[in-house]
C-alpha positions in Angstrom: 115.7 78.9 85.6 115.0 76.0 83.2 112.2 73.6 83.6 113.0 70.3 85.2 111.7 67.2 83.5 108.5 65.7 84.9 109.0 62.4 86.7 105.6 60.8 87.6 106.7 59.2 90.9 108.6 62.3 92.0 105.9 65.0 91.7 104.0 63.7 94.6 105.2 65.9 97.6 105.7 62.9 99.8 106.0 63.6 103.5 107.0 60.8 105.8 107.0 60.9 109.6 110.0 59.1 110.9 109.7 59.3 114.6 106.4 57.4 115.2 107.0 53.7 114.6 103.3 52.9 114.9 102.4 55.3 112.1 102.9 54.2 108.4 103.3 56.8 105.8 103.0 56.6 102.0 106.2 56.1 100.2 107.4 57.7 97.0 106.0 54.9 94.9 102.5 55.0 96.4 99.5 55.0 94.1 97.0 57.8 94.0 94.5 55.6 95.8 97.0 54.9 98.6 97.8 58.6 98.9 94.1 59.4 99.1 93.6 56.8 101.8 96.5 58.3 103.8 95.1 61.8 103.4 91.7 60.6 104.7 93.4 59.2 107.7 94.8 62.6 108.7 91.9 64.9 107.7 89.0 65.8 109.9 85.5 64.7 108.8 84.7 68.3 107.9 87.9 68.5 105.7 87.0 65.2 104.1 83.5 66.5 103.3 84.9 69.7 101.9 87.2 67.7 99.6 84.4 65.4 98.5 82.2 68.3 97.5 85.0 69.6 95.3 83.7 73.1 95.6 85.4 75.5 93.3 84.8 78.5 95.6 86.7 76.8 98.4 89.6 76.2 96.0 89.6 79.9 95.0 89.5 80.9 98.7 92.5 78.6 99.4 94.4 80.1 96.5 94.4 83.5 98.2 95.6 82.0 101.5 99.2 82.5 102.7 101.1 79.6 104.3 103.5 80.5 107.0 106.0 78.2 108.7 105.6 77.5 112.4 108.5 79.2 114.2 108.9 75.9 116.3 109.9 74.1 113.1 113.5 73.8 112.0 114.6 72.3 108.7 117.6 71.4 106.7 118.0 70.4 103.1 120.5 68.0 101.6 120.5 66.7 98.0 117.2 68.3 97.3 115.3 66.6 100.2 114.3 68.4 103.4 114.1 67.1 107.0 111.8 69.1 109.2 111.9 68.9 113.0 109.0 70.2 115.1 110.7 71.3 118.3 107.4 71.2 120.2 106.6 67.6 119.5 110.0 66.1 118.7 108.7 64.6 115.5 110.6 64.9 112.3 109.4 64.7 108.7 111.0 64.3 105.3 110.0 65.9 102.1 111.1 64.9 98.6 112.4 67.4 96.1 108.9 68.5 95.1 107.8 68.8 98.7 111.0 70.7 99.4 110.2 73.2 96.6 106.7 73.7 98.0 108.0 74.1 101.6 110.7 76.6 100.5 108.0 78.7 98.9 105.8 78.8 102.0 107.5 81.8 103.6 104.5 83.7 104.8 104.8 86.3 102.1 103.2 84.6 99.1 99.7 83.3 98.4 99.2 79.7 97.3 98.3 81.1 93.9 101.7 82.7 93.6 103.4 79.5 94.9 101.4 77.5 92.3 102.6 79.8 89.5 106.2 79.4 90.6 105.9 75.6 90.7 104.3 75.5 87.3 107.3 77.3 85.9 109.7 74.9 87.6 108.1 71.5 87.0 106.8 70.1 83.7 103.5 68.8 84.9 99.8 69.7 84.4 98.8 72.8 86.3 95.9 71.0 87.9 98.1 68.2 89.2 100.6 70.7 90.7 97.7 72.5 92.4 96.2 69.3 93.8 99.6 68.2 95.2 100.3 71.7 96.6 96.9 71.8 98.4 97.4 68.3 99.7 100.8 69.0 101.1 99.9 72.4 102.6 96.8 70.8 104.2 98.9 68.0 105.7 101.7 70.4 106.9 99.0 72.5 108.5 97.4 69.5 110.2 100.8 68.4 111.6 101.4 71.9 113.0 104.3 72.6 110.7 102.8 75.7 109.1 99.7 77.9 109.5 97.4 79.0 106.7 96.4 82.7 106.9 93.2 83.4 104.9 93.3 86.8 103.2 
């Protein structure tokens, strides 16, 4: 499979929540600062402190974790974008093409390290950027109950 060209605005694995009119979500053209603020809004205080510390051992621990989709989540992909429906909450979410690639790899059989390697082969972007975006999306999906993270 050939490498796809890197498009700055498209690498962000945007996930928007469509069923909650009082909740605003970052759009595809959001700045890094806007995305960081949105992430702080959904993360617990402990998660925020963990991120602020930037501990490398935590990142290494997360790399060995295996993300598994929640069986109550149904998804469909059209034109490279995915719509996820959480049957338990009735909320639905959209993922752009990068978020879709990340979601598709979260099968419960691969570690985040293996998923990161796959994504680095698919997208022409710095490895660190792909890792940051992967961790951010998986954390958000976990927080929303769309997937679980199994530590191994």
